[in-house]
PADRENFI-956123 format. One record per atom (N, C-alpha, C): atom name; residue number from 0; z negated, y, x; residue in one letter; chain. Coordinates in steps of 0.2 Angstrom, whole numbers. Atoms other than C-alpha are relative to their C-alpha. Example, Ala and Ser with C-alpha at 12.3 -4.5 7.8 and 13.67 -1.06 7.14 Angstrom:
NODE   domar   kolba      c3      c2      c1   vexkol   nupa
NODE       N       0       0      -6       4        a      A
NODE      CA       0     -39     -22      62        a      A
NODE       C       0       0       6       4        a      A
NODE       N       1       1      -6      -4        s      A
NODE      CA       1     -36      -5      68        s      A
NODE       C       1      -3       5      -4        s      A
***
This chain:
NODE   domar   kolba      c3      c2      c1   vexkol   nupa
NODE       N       0       0      -6       4        m      A
NODE      CA       0       0       0       0        m      A
NODE       C       0       0       6       4        m      A
NODE       N       1      -1      -6      -4        v      A
NODE      CA       1       5      17       7        v      A
NODE       C       1      -5       5      -3        v      A
NODE       N       2       5      -5       3        r      A
NODE      CA       2      -9      30       6        r      A
NODE       C       2       4       7       0        r      A
NODE       N       3      -3      -7       0        l      A
NODE      CA       3      -5      48       2        l      A
NODE       C       3      -2       4       6        l      A
NODE       N       4       1      -4      -6        v      A
NODE      CA       4      -5      61      16        v      A
NODE       C       4      -7       3      -1        v      A
NODE       N       5       6      -2       1        k      A
NODE      CA       5     -23      65      18        k      A
NODE       C       5      -3       4       6        k      A
NODE       N       6       3      -3      -6        s      A
NODE      CA       6     -26      71      36        s      A
NODE       C       6       5       4       4        s      A
NODE       N       7      -4      -5      -3        a      A
NODE      CA       7     -20      86      45        a      A
NODE       C       7      -3       3       6        a      A
NODE       N       8       2      -4      -6        v      A
NODE      CA       8     -22      96      61        v      A
NODE       C       8       3       7      -1        v      A
NODE       N       9      -2      -7       0        i      A
NODE      CA       9     -21     115      60        i      A
NODE       C       9      -1       3       6        i      A
NODE       N      10       1      -3      -6        a      A
NODE      CA      10     -18     124      76        a      A
NODE       C      10       1       7       0        a      A
NODE       N      11      -1      -7       1        s      A
NODE      CA      11     -21     142      75        s      A
NODE       C      11      -7       4       3        s      A
NODE       N      12       5      -4      -2        e      A
NODE      CA      12     -32     156      82        e      A
NODE       C      12      -1       6      -5        e      A
NODE       N      13       1      -5       5        n      A
NODE      CA      13     -30     167      67        n      A
NODE       C      13      -4      -2      -6        n      A
NODE       N      14       5       2       5        p      A
NODE      CA      14     -45     167      56        p      A
NODE       C      14       2       1      -7        p      A
NODE       N      15      -3      -1       6        d      A
NODE      CA      15     -36     174      41        d      A
NODE       C      15       5      -6      -2        d      A
NODE       N      16      -5       5       1        l      A
NODE      CA      16     -22     161      42        l      A
NODE       C      16      -4      -7      -1        l      A
NODE       N      17       4       6       1        i      A
NODE      CA      17     -35     147      44        i      A
NODE       C      17      -3       0      -6        i      A
NODE       N      18       3      -1       6        d      A
NODE      CA      18     -44     153      29        d      A
NODE       C      18       5      -2      -6        d      A
NODE       N      19      -5       1       5        q      A
NODE      CA      19     -28     153      19        q      A
NODE       C      19       2      -7      -1        q      A
NODE       N      20      -2       7       0        l      A
NODE      CA      20     -22     136      24        l      A
NODE       C      20      -5      -5      -2        l      A
NODE       N      21       5       5       1        s      A
NODE      CA      21     -39     128      23        s      A
NODE       C      21      -1       0      -8        s      A
NODE       N      22       1       0       8        n      A
NODE      CA      22     -40     134       4        n      A
NODE       C      22       5      -5      -3        n      A
NODE       N      23      -5       4       3        i      A
NODE      CA      23     -23     126       1        i      A
NODE       C      23      -1      -8       1        i      A
NODE       N      24       1       7      -2        m      A
NODE      CA      24     -27     110      10        m      A
NODE       C      24      -6      -3      -4        m      A
NODE       N      25       5       2       4        v      A
NODE      CA      25     -43     108       1        v      A
NODE       C      25       2      -2      -7        v      A
NODE       N      26      -3       1       7        e      A
NODE      CA      26     -34     110     -16        e      A
NODE       C      26       4      -6       0        e      A
NODE       N      27      -4       6       0        y      A
NODE      CA      27     -22      96     -11        y      A
NODE       C      27      -4      -6       3        y      A
NODE       N      28       4       6      -3        d      A
NODE      CA      28     -36      84      -5        d      A
NODE       C      28       1      -2       7        d      A
NODE       N      29      -1       2      -7        y      A
NODE      CA      29     -32      85      13        y      A
NODE       C      29      -7       1       4        y      A
NODE       N      30       5      -1      -5        s      A
NODE      CA      30     -45      82      26        s      A
NODE       C      30       4       4       6        s      A
NODE       N      31      -4      -3      -5        f      A
NODE      CA      31     -41      93      41        f      A
NODE       C      31      -5       2       6        f      A
NODE       N      32       3      -2      -6        i      A
NODE      CA      32     -46      98      58        i      A
NODE       C      32       3       7       3        i      A
NODE       N      33      -3      -7      -2        i      A
NODE      CA      33     -44     116      65        i      A
NODE       C      33      -1       0       8        i      A
NODE       N      34       0      -1      -8        v      A
NODE      CA      34     -40     118      84        v      A
NODE       C      34       3       7       1        v      A
NODE       N      35      -2      -7      -3        k      A
NODE      CA      35     -37     134      94        k      A
NODE       C      35       6       0       4        k      A
NODE       N      36      -6       0      -4        s      A
NODE      CA      36     -22     128     103        s      A
NODE       C      36       5      -6      -1        s      A
NODE       N      37      -5       5       1        a      A
NODE      CA      37      -6     118     103        a      A
NODE       C      37      -2      -6       4        a      A
NODE       N      38       2       5      -5        i      A
NODE      CA      38     -13     108     118        i      A
NODE       C      38      -6      -4      -4        i      A
NODE       N      39       5       3       3        e      A
NODE      CA      39     -29     104     108        e      A
NODE       C      39       3      -5      -6        e      A
NODE       N      40      -3       4       5        s      A
NODE      CA      40     -18      97      94        s      A
NODE       C      40       3      -6       2        s      A
NODE       N      41      -3       7      -3        i      A
NODE      CA      41     -10      84     105        i      A
NODE       C      41      -6      -4       1        i      A
NODE       N      42       6       4      -1        l      A
NODE      CA      42     -28      78     110        l      A
NODE       C      42      -2      -3      -7        l      A
NODE       N      43       3       2       7        k      A
NODE      CA      43     -33      77      91        k      A
NODE       C      43       5      -6      -2        k      A
NODE       N      44      -5       5       3        i      A
NODE      CA      44     -17      67      87        i      A
NODE       C      44      -1      -6       4        i      A
NODE       N      45       1       6      -4        l      A
NODE      CA      45     -21      55     101        l      A
NODE       C      45      -6      -3      -2        l      A
NODE       N      46       7       2       2        e      A
NODE      CA      46     -39      53      95        e      A
NODE       C      46       0      -4      -7        e      A
NODE       N      47       1       3       6        q      A
NODE      CA      47     -36      49      77        q      A
NODE       C      47       7       0      -4        q      A
NODE       N      48      -6       0       4        e      A
NODE      CA      48     -23      46      63        e      A
NODE       C      48       1       7      -3        e      A
NODE       N      49      -1      -7       3        v      A
NODE      CA      49     -15      62      58        v      A
NODE       C      49       7      -1      -4        v      A
NODE       N      50      -6       0       4        d      A
NODE      CA      50      -2      64      44        d      A
NODE       C      50       4       6       0        d      A
NODE       N      51      -3      -6       1        l      A
NODE      CA      51       3      82      46        l      A
NODE       C      51      -3       4       6        l      A
NODE       N      52       2      -5      -5        l      A
NODE      CA      52       2      95      60        l      A
NODE       C      52       3       7      -2        l      A
NODE       N      53      -2      -7       2        i      A
NODE      CA      53       3     114      56        i      A
NODE       C      53      -2       4       7        i      A
NODE       N      54       1      -4      -7        l      A
NODE      CA      54       6     125      72        l      A
NODE       C      54       2       7      -2        l      A
NODE       N      55      -1      -7       0        d      A
NODE      CA      55       4     143      71        d      A
NODE       C      55       3       2       7        d      A
NODE       N      56      -4      -2      -6        s      A
NODE      CA      56      16     151      84        s      A
NODE       C      56      -2       6       3        s      A
NODE       N      57       2      -5      -4        d      A
NODE      CA      57       5     164      90        d      A
NODE       C      57      -1      -1       7        d      A
NODE       N      58       0       2      -7        f      A
NODE      CA      58       5     154     106        f      A
NODE       C      58       6       2       3        f      A
NODE       N      59      -6      -1      -3        a      A
NODE      CA      59      18     156     119        a      A
NODE       C      59       5      -5      -2        a      A
NODE       N      60      -5       5       3        e      A
NODE      CA      60      35     149     114        e      A
NODE       C      60       1      -6       4        e      A
NODE       N      61       0       6      -4        n      A
NODE      CA      61      35     138     129        n      A
NODE       C      61      -5      -5      -1        n      A
NODE       N      62       6       4       2        t      A
NODE      CA      62      18     131     125        t      A
NODE       C      62       2      -4      -6        t      A
NODE       N      63      -2       4       6        i      A
NODE      CA      63      24     127     107        i      A
NODE       C      63       5      -5       1        i      A
NODE       N      64      -5       5      -1        m      A
NODE      CA      64      40     119     112        m      A
NODE       C      64      -2      -6       4        m      A
NODE       N      65       3       5      -4        n      A
NODE      CA      65      32     109     126        n      A
NODE       C      65      -4      -5      -4        n      A
NODE       N      66       4       4       4        s      A
NODE      CA      66      19     103     114        s      A
NODE       C      66       3      -4      -5        s      A
NODE       N      67      -4       3       5        i      A
NODE      CA      67      31      99     100        i      A
NODE       C      67       4      -6       4        i      A
NODE       N      68      -3       5      -4        n      A
NODE      CA      68      41      89     113        n      A
NODE       C      68      -4      -6       2        n      A
NODE       N      69       5       5      -2        i      A
NODE      CA      69      26      79     119        i      A
NODE       C      69      -2      -4      -7        i      A
NODE       N      70       2       3       6        i      A
NODE      CA      70      20      76     101        i      A
NODE       C      70       5      -4      -3        i      A
NODE       N      71      -5       4       3        k      A
NODE      CA      71      37      70      95        k      A
NODE       C      71       1      -7       4        k      A
NODE       N      72      -1       6      -4        k      A
NODE      CA      72      37      57     110        k      A
NODE       C      72      -6      -5      -2        k      A
NODE       N      73       5       4       2        m      A
NODE      CA      73      20      51     104        m      A
NODE       C      73       0      -2      -7        m      A
NODE       N      74      -1       1       8        r      A
NODE      CA      74      23      52      85        r      A
NODE       C      74       6       3      -2        r      A
NODE       N      75      -7      -2       1        p      A
NODE      CA      75      42      53      83        p      A
NODE       C      75       1       3      -8        p      A
NODE       N      76      -2      -2       7        r      A
NODE      CA      76      41      55      64        r      A
NODE       C      76      -6       4      -3        r      A
NODE       N      77       5      -4       3        l      A
NODE      CA      77      25      65      62        l      A
NODE       C      77       3       7      -2        l      A
NODE       N      78      -2      -6       2        p      A
NODE      CA      78      29      80      51        p      A
NODE       C      78      -4       6       3        p      A
NODE       N      79       3      -6      -3        i      A
NODE      CA      79      26      96      60        i      A
NODE       C      79       3       6      -4        i      A
NODE       N      80      -2      -6       3        v      A
NODE      CA      80      26     113      51        v      A
NODE       C      80      -2       6       5        v      A
NODE       N      81       1      -5      -5        v      A
NODE      CA      81      28     128      62        v      A
NODE       C      81       0       7      -4        v      A
NODE       N      82       0      -7       3        l      A
NODE      CA      82      24     146      57        l      A
NODE       C      82       2       5       6        l      A
NODE       N      83      -3      -4      -6        p      A
NODE      CA      83      35     156      69        p      A
NODE       C      83      -1       8      -1        p      A
NODE       N      84       1      -7       0        e      A
NODE      CA      84      31     174      73        e      A
NODE       C      84       7       3       0        e      A
NODE       N      85      -7      -2       0        d      A
NODE      CA      85      50     176      77        d      A
NODE       C      85       4      -4      -4        d      A
NODE       N      86      -4       4       4        f      A
NODE      CA      86      60     170      63        f      A
NODE       C      86       8       1       1        f      A
NODE       N      87      -7      -1      -2        a      A
NODE      CA      87      76     173      72        a      A
NODE       C      87       4      -7      -1        a      A
NODE       N      88      -4       6       1        i      A
NODE      CA      88      90     160      69        i      A
NODE       C      88       0      -4       6        i      A
NODE       N      89       1       3      -6        d      A
NODE      CA      89      89     155      87        d      A
NODE       C      89      -7      -4       1        d      A
NODE       N      90       7       3       0        t      A
NODE      CA      90      70     151      86        t      A
NODE       C      90       0      -6      -5        t      A
NODE       N      91       0       5       5        v      A
NODE      CA      91      73     141      70        v      A
NODE       C      91       4      -6       2        v      A
NODE       N      92      -4       6      -3        r      A
NODE      CA      92      87     131      78        r      A
NODE       C      92      -4      -4       5        r      A
NODE       N      93       4       3      -5        k      A
NODE      CA      93      76     127      93        k      A
NODE       C      93      -5      -5      -3        k      A
NODE       N      94       5       4       3        l      A
NODE      CA      94      62     121      82        l      A
NODE       C      94       3      -6      -4        l      A
NODE       N      95      -4       5       4        t      A
NODE      CA      95      74     111      71        t      A
NODE       C      95       2      -5       5        t      A
NODE       N      96      -3       5      -5        k      A
NODE      CA      96      82     103      86        k      A
NODE       C      96      -6      -4       3        k      A
NODE       N      97       5       4      -2        a      A
NODE      CA      97      65      98      92        a      A
NODE       C      97      -3      -5      -5        a      A
NODE       N      98       3       5       5        g      A
NODE      CA      98      61      89      76        g      A
NODE       C      98      -5       3      -5        g      A
NODE       N      99       4      -3       5        v      A
NODE      CA      99      51     101      66        v      A
NODE       C      99       2      -1      -7        v      A
NODE       N     100      -1       2       7        f      A
NODE      CA     100      49      96      48        f      A
NODE       C     100       2       7      -4        f      A
NODE       N     101      -1      -6       4        y      A
NODE      CA     101      48     114      41        y      A
NODE       C     101      -2       6       4        y      A
NODE       N     102       2      -6      -2        c      A
NODE      CA     102      47     132      47        c      A
NODE       C     102      -2       5      -5        c      A
NODE       N     103       2      -4       5        a      A
NODE      CA     103      37     144      36        a      A
NODE       C     103      -1       7       3        a      A
NODE       N     104       0      -7      -2        m      A
NODE      CA     104      39     163      37        m      A
NODE       C     104      -8       2      -1        m      A
NODE       N     105       7      -4       0        k      A
NODE      CA     105      23     174      40        k      A
NODE       C     105       2       6      -4        k      A
NODE       N     106       7       3       2        p      A
NODE      CA     106      14     180      30        p      A
NODE       C     106       1      -6      -4        p      A
NODE       N     107      -1       6       3        v      A
NODE      CA     107      12     163      23        v      A
NODE       C     107      -1       1      -8        v      A
NODE       N     108       1       0       8        q      A
NODE      CA     108      15     161       4        q      A
NODE       C     108      -3      -7      -2        q      A
NODE       N     109       3       6       2        i      A
NODE      CA     109       4     149      -5        i      A
NODE       C     109       5      -5      -3        i      A
NODE       N     110      -5       5       3        d      A
NODE      CA     110      18     142     -16        d      A
NODE       C     110       5      -4       5        d      A
NODE       N     111      -5       3      -5        e      A
NODE      CA     111      29     139      -1        e      A
NODE       C     111      -4      -6       4        e      A
NODE       N     112       4       5      -3        i      A
NODE      CA     112      15     129       8        i      A
NODE       C     112      -1      -6      -5        i      A
NODE       N     113       1       6       5        e      A
NODE      CA     113      11     119      -8        e      A
NODE       C     113       7      -4       0        e      A
NODE       N     114      -7       4       1        q      A
NODE      CA     114      30     114      -9        q      A
NODE       C     114       1      -4       6        q      A
NODE       N     115       0       4      -6        v      A
NODE      CA     115      29     109       9        v      A
NODE       C     115      -4      -6       0        v      A
NODE       N     116       4       6       1        l      A
NODE      CA     116      14      98       6        l      A
NODE       C     116       2      -5      -4        l      A
NODE       N     117      -3       5       4        e      A
NODE      CA     117      23      90      -8        e      A
NODE       C     117       5      -4       3        e      A
NODE       N     118      -6       3      -3        a      A
NODE      CA     118      38      87       2        a      A
NODE       C     118      -3      -5       6        a      A
NODE       N     119       3       5      -5        v      A
NODE      CA     119      27      79      16        v      A
NODE       C     119      -3      -6      -3        v      A
NODE       N     120       2       6       4        n      A
NODE      CA     120      19      68       3        n      A
NODE       C     120       6      -5      -2        n      A
NODE       N     121      -6       4       2        r      A
NODE      CA     121      36      62      -3        r      A
NODE       C     121       3      -3       6        r      A
NODE       N     122      -2       3      -6        f      A
NODE      CA     122      41      59      15        f      A
NODE       C     122      -4      -6       2        f      A
NODE       N     123       4       5      -2        h      A
NODE      CA     123      26      48      18        h      A
NODE       C     123       1      -6      -5        h      A
NODE       N     124      -1       5       5        l      A
NODE      CA     124      29      39       2        l      A
NODE       C     124       6      -4       1        l      A
NODE       N     125      -7       3      -1        k      A
NODE      CA     125      47      35       6        k      A
NODE       C     125       0      -4       7        k      A
NODE       N     126       0       3      -7        y      A
NODE      CA     126      44      31      25        y      A
NODE       C     126      -6      -4       2        y      A
NODE       N     127       6       3      -2        g      A
NODE      CA     127      26      25      25        g      A
NODE       C     127      -4       5       5        g      A
NODE       N     128       4      -5      -5        n      A
NODE      CA     128      13      33      37        n      A
NODE       C     128       2      -1       7        n      A
NODE       N     129      -3       1      -6        i      A
NODE      CA     129      24      33      51        i      A
NODE       C     129      -2       5       5        i      A
NODE       N     130       2      -5      -4        g      A
NODE      CA     130      17      49      58        g      A
NODE       C     130      -6      -2       4        g      A
NODE       N     131       7       2      -3        t      A
NODE      CA     131       1      39      63        t      A
NODE       C     131       2      -5       5        t      A
NODE       N     132      -2       6      -4        s      A
NODE      CA     132      10      25      73        s      A
NODE       C     132       2       3       7        s      A
NODE       N     133      -2      -2      -7        v      A
NODE      CA     133      13      27      92        v      A
NODE       C     133       7      -2       1        v      A
***
């Protein structure tokens, strides 16, 4: 039996964004861990089963891209949502090419994140909890 997505890591240093995402995650019955860096998110993904990663891109672009590449090698189908500061088409292309599930514009819109969570749930129902396997 496939379980619904219930575990997420939120990587951000922005307290307002963390509050906003936390409220949405609780509403959708997610358990979640908040970390302060993209590198910490890698460690959390290694330590436990994670079904979703949300990366705030306040971090340096190289750090984000390197972290995404590492995570995709460890968990190739783990859905990653990135909240880029720079929503230029080149940035979105790089993120998409790296395997990012979704890019959400800032400021975050509640209904957009809710739709993303529903899409992640459908993804896991269709493909299983593949984000958690090595």
